[in-house]
N, C-alpha and C positions, 0 to 999 in steps of 0.2 A: 402533616395533616393538622388542620385546626377544627375545633368543634365548638358549637354554640348551643348551650342548653338554656332554655327559658323556663323559669319557674318561680314560685314564691311559697313560703311556708309560714303561715300566720296562725297565732293562737295555739301553738303546740308547746309542750314543755321543752326547756333548753336541752335536756338530755336527749330527747327524741330528735330535736331540730339538728343537733350536731351530727346525727347519723345520715342526714339527707344532703345530697349534693345540690346546691343552689347556685346557678350562675347564669347571667345574661351576657357574659363577656366571652369572646373567643379565647380558646386556649389550645395547647398542644398536648394531648394525652400521652404522646410518645416522646416527649422531650428528653434529651440526654441528661443524665445526672450531673450534679455539680462537680464531681471529682474529675471530670474532663476539662475543667476550667480552673483558672487561678484568679485571685482578687485583683482588681484593677490597680495599676500603679502608674506613675508618671511616665515610665519607660514604655508603657503600652500605647502612648500617644503617637501612633504611626499611621500614615494614610493606608487605608485598606484593612486595618486591624478589625478582626471579627470577634464579636463578643455578645454578651447578653446583659440587659439591665437587671439589677438585683430587685426586681419586683416579683410578685407572686407568680406571674406567668413566665418569667425569664424571657422577656421580649428580646428577640434577636436583633442585633444592630451591626452596622459597619461604619467605621470612621471614614468620612468622605472629605473633610476639610479641617485644616488647622490654621489658626490666625494668631500669630504672635502679637500683633498690634493690640488686640483686645484680650489676649490670653484665653481664647475659647476654642473648643473643638466642636465639630458638627458630626452627628451620626444620622444615618438613614435607617428608618424602621423597616425591617425586613418581613414582618408578618403581622397578623391580627388586623383589627379594624382600621388602624392608622398606617397600614403598610404604604411605604413610599414617602411618608412625611419625614421632615428633617428637623432635628432638635439641636440647638446650639447651647452649649453649657461651658462653664469655666473649666480650665484645665484641672483644677483641684477636685472637680466633681467626678473625675475618672474612677474614684473609689466606689462610686455607686454602680459600677459595672463589673462583670467578670469576663475574662478573655480566654480564648482557646489556648491550651498549652502548646508550646513549641513554636509559636509565631515569632517573627522577627520583632525585636524591641529596639528602642533607642540606645545609641552608644552613650557612655558616661558623660561626654562633653555636652551632648544635646540635652541630657537630663538636667545638667547644671544650668543650662540656658532656661529651660522650662521652670526650674525652681526659682530662678531670679525673677521671671515674669510673674509667677504666683506670689512671690513676696511683695512685688510692687503693686499688683492689681487685685490681690486677694484680700485687701483690707475691708473693714466694715465701717459703717457710719449710721447715724440716727438723725431723723428729722422729727422734732417734737411738734405736737399740735398746739397751736395758739388758740385759746378759748375765744378770744375776740374775733379772730379770723373765722373760726367755726360758726360763730353767731352770724357773721356777714354772709357766709356760704349758705346757711339755713334760710336766711332772708331771701337770697337769690333763688333758692330752690322753691320757696313758697310762691314767689312770683312766677317762676317757671311752671310750676304745677297748675296755676290758674290759666296760664296761656295754653298749656298742652290740653287741659280739659276742654277748653273751647275748641281746639283743633280736633280732638277726638270726636266731639259731638257733630262737627261739620264734615269731617273727612274720613273717619274710620269706617272701613268696609265691615269689619267684624261687628262693631256696635250698631252700625246702620242696618245690618241684616239681622239684628237680634241675637247675634252669636254669644256663646259663653265659652269659658276656658274648658278645654276637653279634660276628660277623666285622665289623671296621671298614669293609670294602669296601661293606657295606650302607648305612653312614652313618646308621643309625637304631638307637637304643637299644631294649632290651627293655622294653615298657611295664610289665611286672610290677615291675621294679626302680624305675621312676619312681613307681609306686603305693606301693611299700614306703617310698620316701624321703618322699613326701608324708605318709603315715601317721605315720612317725617324727617328722617336723617338727611335725605337728599335735599329737602327744602331748606334745611339748616346748613347745608354745605359740609356735612360731616360724614357722608356715607363712605368715602374712601377710607377714613380713619376707622370707622366702625367695622367695615368689611375686613380690613387687615387685622384689626385688634381681635375680633371674634374668631377668625380662622386660626390665629396664633394661639389664643387662649385655650380653645377647645383641644388643640393638639398638644401644646406644651406651654403651660402657664408660668413661664419663667423667661429669662433672657432680657435683653436691653429694652425691647419694645414694651414689655410688661413692667419692667422695673421703672421706666419713665412715668408710667401711669401711677404706680405705687408712690413715687416721690411726690407727684403733683397732688394726689389724694391727701398726703400728709401736709403739704403746703396749703391746702384748702381747709386744714384743721379737722379733717374727718377721721383719719386713722394714722397713728404714729408709724413712721417708717423705720424699720430696722433691717439692715441688709448690706449688701455689697456696695462699694463705691461705683461711680460711673466708669465703665470700661471703655466705652466708645464716645469720643468727644462729639460725635454727630448725633447723639441721642435726642437732643432737643432742636435739631435743624428742622426747617419746614419740610413736610407739613406736620411734623410732630413737635412743634413748639409747645412750651408750657401753656401759652394762651389757648391754643387749639385743643390740647389735651384737656385742659380745664373745661372748655365748652362741651367737649364730648362727655366728660364725667357728669357734669350738671344735667345735660340733656338726657343721658341714660337714667340717672336716678329720678329725674323729674318725670320721665315717661312712665316708669313703673309705678310711681306714687300716684300720678294722675289716672292711670288705668285702674289701679286699685280703688281709687275714689269713685270713678264712674261705675265700677262693677259692685261697689259696696263691700269691698274686701279690705279690711284693716290689717289682717294678719293671715299667715299661711302656715300649714303644718308641714314640716320638713323632716327628713330622716338623714342620718349619717351612719355609714358602716365603715368601721376602721379596723384594720388588721395588721399584724406585724409578725415577723418570724421571731422577734425577741420581745422585749418589753415595749409597751406603748409609750411614746414620747410626744408631748405636745410641741407642735412646730412653733419655735420662738419667732416673734416679730412678723407673723403673717398679716398681710393686708386683706386678703380674700379668704373666705371659708367656703369650700364647695360642699353642697348638700344635694338632696334629691327630693322631689315631690312624690316619688314612687318607693314604697317600702321594699318591694322586691329587689330594686337596684341596690339599696343599702344592705339587704341581706346577702346579695351576691358579693359585695365588697367585703362584708364582714367575714364571709366564708373563704375568702381568697387564700389566706394562710391558715391552714387547719392542722399543721403538723405538730409534733411534740415540741414543747417549749414555746409555742406561738401564743399570741395574745390578741384579743379582739374586743370590740365594743359596738353595740347596736343601740342607737339612741334616736328619740323623737322629741321634737320641740315645736311650739308655736312661735313664730317670729314675725315681728312687725314688718309691714311692706316697706317702710322707710329704710330698711337695711338691704333691700334687694338691689343688686347692681346689674345682674344679668339673669335671665331665665330662658329655658327652652321654649317658652311660649312665644316670645317676640324675636328670638335669635335663630335665624334659619340654620346657621352653622352648627347649632346644637342638635339638629335633627338629621344630620347626614351620616357620617360614619359611626358616630356614637349616639345611641338613643338611651340616654340615662336620665331623662326628665330632670335635667340639672337646674339647680339654683346656685348662684354665686352671691354671697353676702359680703358686705363690708364687715370686717372683723370687729368684735366687741371685746376689749381686753377683760371686761368683767364677767364674760360668759365663758365658762370652762369647756363647754361642749360645742357651742355654735357661735 
């Protein structure tokens, strides 16, 4: 059984707040305890293997595909909002799951094969940002923003009908703006990229499709790339070439900057709720930072791990529109299974929280 509780607790003392259950996310109140599972190991990489992600909800999964060529395994999500989705992760990330005790595991010879694949493909790399390239990218963005502002004035249904951005407490964007954005991307010949990228990012913001964008963002001089090497030699094949990815990135950033300019919005107030069963650790080398326009969503995420020894942080900050890469306002995919009023920012290495 899964349960969804919608709520928000604002303006109360932290001591009182901790005693209140706050969640907008589905969870299983009758989930089995961890002692029926064991930590994920390479020998658990077996088709059909049943386990749970080591997140606060212990999301149940099943391994449905193994690919030695890219050193990745695919799990199907078996419950909650994203039920039926598939996530593809590196073999070495199996440690982020736990598996049913007593299941079949790989033989020693197969484990050695997997270890060799991990050794070969589990390497890391960095792409530094060139300030000169960044300057050129910003000039491209300035020209793009001017073009998109003209487009919005002549073609936006939301603006043409005098619409405004909805209250974040609704956690749903105005469908007129999503229609505007789709029409804009179709006119640019980028809708297929946008549709696939958004659907992937909303469900699982990792993997080769997302990694390719992160690399191109670094090559545009915007955010330094730190992460794994390319696992799939087809990462930049059409329609996902570097050139088309770059056009998609510029169009996305430009659309949100232009929209903000037309609405007179220079910055937005965002919230983050972070929780961990152990110590909080800042993710090294992130390209994107996920936040929310809705305080209740951040509170739900903050409260996700509330057991003994857990840690959490709830924070609020005003952020310039120029850092917005995706939001639920224009992105229809962010208004389907997840209603988190999400904002995705380009990371700022000088900003410790956002």
